[in-house]
LOFIZA-142522 format. One record per residue: residue in one letter; y, z, x of N, C-alpha, C in turn. Coordinates in pm, whole numbers. Each point is the difference from the previous one (the first is absolute). Layout:
! LOFIZA-142522
SITE;sevo;n_y;n_z;n_x;ca_y;ca_z;ca_x;c_y;c_z;c_x
SITE;A;Y;Z;X;Y;Z;X;Y;Z;X
...
! end
This chain:
! LOFIZA-142522
SITE;sevo;n_y;n_z;n_x;ca_y;ca_z;ca_x;c_y;c_z;c_x
SITE;M;-560;-2756;-242;21;125;-98;-143;-24;-61
SITE;K;-44;134;3;-127;42;-57;16;-20;-158
SITE;E;-120;-74;-23;-26;-13;-124;-18;180;-115
SITE;K;65;-20;-104;-46;178;-79;-123;16;-12
SITE;V;-11;133;-3;-141;56;-38;-28;75;-113
SITE;D;-71;38;-44;17;126;-119;19;101;-7
SITE;I;-11;95;-25;19;140;4;-149;67;39
SITE;E;-99;-39;-2;-99;39;-7;-92;-62;120
SITE;K;64;-100;34;-70;-11;157;81;42;65
SITE;L;143;15;-8;73;127;103;-67;141;-19
SITE;R;-51;54;-82;-60;116;-20;-143;-19;101
SITE;E;-35;-85;-33;-162;-26;112;40;23;136
SITE;T;131;-71;17;36;-24;154;41;176;57
SITE;I;77;68;-114;41;138;16;-110;74;48
SITE;K;-122;-4;-81;-111;78;9;-46;-55;121
SITE;K;-42;-76;75;-69;-76;109;116;87;144
SITE;K;118;-31;-47;65;64;132;-3;130;19
SITE;Y;15;85;-153;11;108;-13;-126;69;-44
SITE;P;-131;16;-7;-89;50;-89;6;147;24
SITE;H;21;-14;-183;21;167;-67;-109;-25;-93
SITE;E;-58;-63;-39;-157;77;-107;-88;58;30
SITE;S;-62;-15;106;-110;136;75;72;158;-48
SITE;F;-98;106;23;23;105;13;45;33;107
SITE;Y;-63;-59;111;44;48;124;104;-71;58
SITE;A;60;-116;-48;128;-61;-9;91;43;-55
SITE;R;25;115;-79;59;25;-68;24;171;40
SITE;N;-100;45;65;35;99;37;-20;66;132
SITE;F;-57;-101;90;-6;10;130;103;-91;110
SITE;G;9;-138;-84;46;-146;79;125;44;8
SITE;P;41;-115;133;137;40;4;89;-82;-126
SITE;F;5;-55;-83;88;-30;-77;-57;18;-169
SITE;T;108;18;-94;-6;49;-121;124;-93;-15
SITE;Y;-81;-103;-175;95;-100;-59;-6;9;-82
SITE;K;84;21;-120;7;3;-116;79;-98;-76
SITE;E;-9;-90;-91;82;-95;-46;134;113;-98
SITE;L;96;-28;39;91;59;-90;85;-88;-125
SITE;T;22;41;-127;110;-65;-91;95;65;-50
SITE;E;28;-64;-108;118;74;-43;31;115;-49
SITE;K;-135;4;-35;-13;133;-101;-36;135;97
SITE;N;-58;-26;132;-36;137;106;51;-26;137
SITE;A;116;-60;-15;134;-45;110;47;135;40
SITE;G;108;20;69;64;89;1;99;54;-127
SITE;V;86;119;54;66;24;-130;172;8;15
SITE;R;-17;-7;108;199;47;79;83;-112;-54
SITE;Y;-105;-139;-23;134;-74;-73;-101;-38;-152
SITE;T;124;10;-94;-50;-15;-86;95;-132;-70
SITE;E;-41;-18;-169;112;-168;-55;106;37;32
SITE;R;54;134;-16;190;-2;-12;27;3;99
SITE;H;-62;6;162;20;-22;88;88;-100;46
SITE;K;94;-67;84;12;-115;21;-35;-59;115
SITE;I;-113;-70;6;-39;-49;105;41;-134;93
SITE;E;52;-75;-72;83;-114;10;85;67;96
SITE;G;9;-86;145;71;19;109;-16;74;74
SITE;L;-126;141;-35;-38;103;83;-9;-28;151
SITE;K;25;80;58;-2;11;175;-78;163;61
SITE;I;-107;-40;56;-57;132;17;-16;16;176
SITE;Y;80;76;61;14;-15;171;-141;77;36
SITE;K;-22;-34;157;-47;60;82;108;126;49
SITE;H;-54;76;9;59;168;34;8;9;206
SITE;K;60;77;-11;24;25;172;-34;179;39
SITE;Y;-116;-9;-100;-14;153;23;-11;-4;175
SITE;I;-64;-106;53;-103;45;152;97;22;101
SITE;Y;167;-67;-54;117;31;115;35;143;-6
SITE;I;35;59;-135;-25;133;-22;-78;97;82
SITE;A;-103;-53;5;-149;112;83;10;-44;113
SITE;I;102;-60;62;-11;-45;146;114;64;42
SITE;V;156;-19;-62;85;93;34;-25;131;-4
SITE;T;-59;62;-107;-63;119;12;-79;67;82
SITE;G;-104;-82;38;-117;29;131;108;23;105
SITE;A;49;-123;23;77;-10;133;112;136;36
SITE;I;66;9;-84;84;109;7;-73;138;29
SITE;F;-133;17;-108;-62;136;39;-54;-7;157
SITE;F;-45;-129;49;-52;9;131;112;52;99
SITE;L;107;-74;-27;101;23;115;75;162;-43
SITE;L;5;37;-86;64;156;-4;-79;85;54
SITE;T;-172;-31;-58;-101;152;22;-53;-3;138
SITE;F;-8;-154;61;-120;-1;115;77;76;93
SITE;P;98;6;25;82;83;109;-68;180;-45
SITE;I;6;27;-63;-12;116;-82;-183;44;70
SITE;M;-75;-96;-52;-129;-31;18;-26;13;165
SITE;N;45;-63;53;-20;2;135;65;60;73
SITE;K;31;153;54;33;70;88;1;-40;103
SITE;N;-107;-27;23;-27;21;176;59;-138;23
SITE;G;57;-140;-12;74;-49;29;-74;-135;80
SITE;E;-149;-29;-61;-104;-88;9;77;-101;-6
SITE;N;63;-150;67;-18;-121;-30;-89;-131;36
SITE;T;-72;24;-82;-97;-121;1;105;-80;-26
SITE;S;-100;-187;64;100;-184;-54;-30;40;-166
SITE;L;-92;64;-54;22;-49;-133;155;95;-63
SITE;I;-1;154;63;87;54;-83;132;-94;28
SITE;I;12;-16;143;124;-108;33;62;-99;-82
SITE;F;-176;-75;-33;26;-147;-62;68;22;-212
SITE;M;-111;139;-33;79;-12;-131;150;93;21
SITE;Y;36;50;97;136;47;-3;102;-139;-45
SITE;F;-39;-100;76;74;-137;-2;-42;-57;-120
SITE;F;-115;24;-50;-44;-110;-114;85;52;-108
SITE;C;-41;155;-42;36;69;-111;184;-42;-31
SITE;P;56;18;69;150;-63;-47;-51;-146;-56
SITE;L;3;-46;71;-23;-191;-7;-59;27;-178
SITE;A;-99;25;16;-99;21;-122;127;26;-168
SITE;I;96;96;50;49;48;-117;119;-75;-6
SITE;L;63;-89;101;100;-78;-7;-9;-125;-92
SITE;Y;-159;-42;-10;-68;-117;-21;-24;37;-142
SITE;S;-84;115;1;-10;52;-166;191;17;-72
SITE;L;53;55;57;123;-4;-94;48;-89;-22
SITE;Y;-24;-128;131;81;-117;-52;-77;-63;-119
SITE;I;-99;-5;-25;-113;-67;-91;39;98;-116
SITE;L;40;135;17;3;73;-159;162;-33;-30
SITE;F;70;-60;42;119;-4;-24;63;-165;27
SITE;F;-42;-2;65;109;-200;-11;-94;-97;-25
SITE;T;-108;12;-38;-106;-92;-14;-8;12;-181
SITE;R;-44;-86;-93;-31;6;-157;-137;-6;6
SITE;N;-23;38;-100;-159;13;22;-65;-129;-96
SITE;K;-124;24;73;-63;-122;-79;-51;17;-125
SITE;V;22;-131;-48;-79;-14;-163;-128;-5;30
SITE;F;-123;88;-91;-137;4;25;-2;-94;-132
SITE;M;73;13;-87;-44;-93;-137;74;-36;-48
SITE;E;57;-92;-84;96;-44;-89;-25;-64;-164
SITE;V;19;-27;-68;-60;-37;-111;113;-89;-64
SITE;A;-18;-138;19;93;-88;-36;-42;-32;-131
SITE;Q;79;-98;-47;-30;-102;-95;-122;-44;-24
SITE;N;-7;-80;110;-110;-84;-10;-139;16;81
SITE;E;10;82;60;-71;68;115;8;69;76
SITE;L;-111;89;34;-31;122;59;14;15;157
SITE;I;136;77;107;7;6;113;-97;83;44
SITE;F;-60;-17;104;-15;122;127;32;-35;137
SITE;N;83;115;28;11;13;149;108;-167;77
SITE;E;85;-15;-168;92;-83;23;-15;-161;61
SITE;K;-202;30;-9;-18;-154;59;-107;-70;-117
SITE;T;-111;93;-33;-93;-50;-109;30;-49;-177
SITE;H;38;-72;31;45;-37;-162;-74;-24;-113
SITE;I;-88;123;-48;-63;-123;-133;52;-29;-158
SITE;V;-37;-71;10;39;-56;-151;-69;95;-125
SITE;W;79;81;-88;-63;89;-129;-164;-69;-39
SITE;E;22;-168;-58;-147;-15;-60;-107;-39;108
SITE;N;22;29;126;-112;-28;90;-70;96;23
SITE;I;46;143;-64;-90;120;-13;-31;-22;-86
SITE;I;-150;41;28;-106;25;-128;-84;101;-10
SITE;L;-7;49;98;-101;98;-1;71;148;95
SITE;T;38;134;-35;70;104;90;-158;102;7
SITE;G;-10;79;93;-72;110;7;92;68;152
SITE;I;-117;130;52;51;90;67;-113;32;133
SITE;L;15;-33;60;-93;-6;104;25;141;134
SITE;S;-93;76;-61;10;150;96;-113;-27;119
SITE;E;24;53;132;-46;-51;131;-2;116;77
SITE;R;-144;55;15;16;140;43;22;-52;116
SITE;A;56;121;116;-8;-49;187;5;206;7
SITE;G;-147;33;29;-1;110;61;23;83;-141
SITE;K;109;120;20;28;76;-103;63;-15;-69
SITE;S;107;-91;-18;137;-53;-50;-66;-206;-68
SITE;T;84;-17;-108;-56;-84;-73;114;-118;-23
SITE;D;26;-80;37;120;-92;-52;-43;-83;-113
SITE;H;131;-43;-66;-54;-31;-114;112;-155;-15
SITE;F;-65;-95;-25;122;-154;-9;-49;-50;-124
SITE;A;142;-80;-52;15;-52;-110;-151;-129;1
SITE;I;-52;-56;-77;-57;-128;1;26;-132;-80
SITE;L;54;-74;35;53;-107;-62;-112;-146;21
SITE;G;-24;11;-136;-88;-164;-44;102;-94;7
SITE;L;16;-113;44;90;-96;-66;-98;-153;-43
SITE;S;52;-66;-34;-41;-74;-76;-85;-109;76
SITE;N;62;-14;119;-77;-109;125;-51;60;47
SITE;G;-80;126;-77;-134;86;95;20;90;117
SITE;E;130;19;34;39;72;113;20;134;-69
SITE;I;-91;71;124;82;134;-33;68;56;99
SITE;L;84;55;-68;110;89;117;-71;168;-3
SITE;Q;63;67;84;-43;111;13;146;56;26
SITE;I;85;95;-61;98;31;10;31;177;57
SITE;D;45;31;105;-8;139;48;137;42;-60
SITE;V;22;133;-43;114;42;-44;55;140;64
SITE;L;-72;9;157;36;128;86;131;-47;36
SITE;G;65;150;28;125;-37;14;89;-76;-75
SITE;T;-5;6;-126;84;54;-75;-15;66;-112
SITE;D;82;4;-116;4;141;-102;-42;-40;-159
SITE;I;-100;-112;13;-57;-51;-164;-204;0;46
SITE;A;-5;47;-109;-176;-10;33;-43;-145;-49
SITE;V;-120;-7;20;-70;-121;-16;12;-14;-131
SITE;E;-86;120;-82;14;-17;-149;104;-88;-63
SITE;D;142;45;80;106;-32;-69;62;-147;18
SITE;V;-15;-39;132;0;-129;23;-92;-95;-101
SITE;I;-135;40;-28;-58;-74;-119;79;26;-128
SITE;K;44;100;-52;28;-6;-89;144;-63;-8
SITE;I;68;-12;98;110;-118;-6;-17;-152;-15
SITE;I;-137;-3;51;16;-145;-6;-117;-41;-157
SITE;H;-50;155;-59;-13;-40;-156;100;14;-66
SITE;L;81;98;17;167;-41;-77;53;-144;18
SITE;K;12;-17;85;92;-150;-3;-126;-109;-32
SITE;K;-104;-11;7;-48;-68;-82;2;-4;-141
SITE;K;-15;129;-69;2;11;-84;93;-44;-92
SITE;K;163;28;59;96;-40;-57;24;-188;17
SITE;M;-57;-49;97;-16;-134;10;-104;-76;-135
SITE;R;-70;88;15;-51;-34;-142;52;-6;-147
SITE;E;96;155;26;23;11;-132;138;-122;-22
SITE;Q;59;-37;138;50;-112;-24;1;-127;-53
SITE;I;-69;-65;51;-103;-107;-56;-36;-25;-150
SITE;E;-59;153;-30;-46;24;-106;142;-53;-81
SITE;N;115;71;-13;98;29;-63;91;-158;-5
SITE;Q;-50;-56;111;92;-185;-30;-40;-112;-70
! end
């Protein structure tokens, strides 16, 4: 196990990994990093929300889109292709679309939603396999990565052993700021419990 690092060393490591200090890096670079604290994190979850035992699931919107697109293709292509050209691609699509519809319907109705994040009493669990003890999270931030015209957002967690985790929230119904807010609310609740003992 690595020895514990202080928060300033962790900040320096993040600055080296995701440079964001210069004017060029902030405005034209591939990354923008901002450290988030309890005060400037998300607003969806507040102290009155019960976050203990909270589970955030991955959504299945992609399978709904596959079913919709395949049905649209099967229904409209015969109308659009009145001259009857049957290329190998069209024949392949006519066999592939029903299989894609059946597979997507199976996923939608007969498989359970995968848990993206679970707030347990002693740890935070991502994707049912990454377990992070609450006391090990010492730094939180948001990383915005530019990819062409779109921007992807990631939660950055700095751990006490010097490890930096990049959490992707794509495919879920939670914002990066809300993930960080949940972390700060849980850590605040744990501090209050220790002070009251």
